[in-house]
N, C-alpha and C positions, 0 to 999 in steps of 0.2 A: 516202955522199952522200945516200942515201934517208932515213936517220935525221935528217940535218941539215935536210932539207926538211920532214920530219914535225915536228921540233921547232920550226922556224920557223913553220909553219902553226898549230901548237898555241899558240905565243906570240901570234900574231895573233888567234886565236879568244879567248884569255884577255883580251887588251887590249880587243877589241870588247865582250866580256861586261861588263867593269868600266866601260867607257865608257857602255854602255847603262844599267847600274845607277846610275851617277853622274848621267846625264841624267834618269832618273826621279826621283831624289832632288831634283835642282835644279828640276825642274818642280813638284814638291810645294812646295818653298820659295817659288817664284814664286806659286803659288796662294795660299799663306798670306799673302804680302806684299800681293798684290792685295786680298785680303779685308780686311786691316788698313787699307790705304789707303782703301778704300771706307768702312769703318767710321769712320775718322777724319774723312773728308769729311762723312759723315752727322752726326757729332757737331758738327762745326765750322759746318755750314750755319746753324743757328739763331743762333749767335753772330755770323755775318757779317750776317744780316738785322738783328739788333738793333743792331750797330755802324752799319750804313747808316742806320737810323732816327735814331740819335743824331747822326750827321754831318749829316743833313738838318735835324734840329731845330736844331742849332748854326748852320747856314747861315741858317735863318729867324730865329733869335734875333739873329744878327749884322745882318740887314737891319732888324729892328725896334728894336734897342737896341745900336748898335755899341760904345758905351763899356762897358756891362755885359758884352757878349760878349767884349771884349778882356780885361777883368778876369777873367772866367771862364776864358779860355784861359790866362792867366798862372797862375792857381791850379792848373789841371790840369798845366801844364808844370813848375812850380817847386815846388809844395807837396805833390804826391801821389806822388812817386817812391819 
């Protein structure tokens, strides 16, 4: 009976050790993914700013010349895919 309890406790210790090891590995993966997400966000930010400027320019163009703006929108939608 004593050996059975000792084996059981040894198994629990081994499980805890491997869970801790896996937890450390997963935390490292999380750190890497967070870095990549931040990096992608940093790379995307200038593109978002430029896109916003083009959208605002298109709105102004639409107010000043709706017919030409409509034609421009059709060209972008149909001829640049």
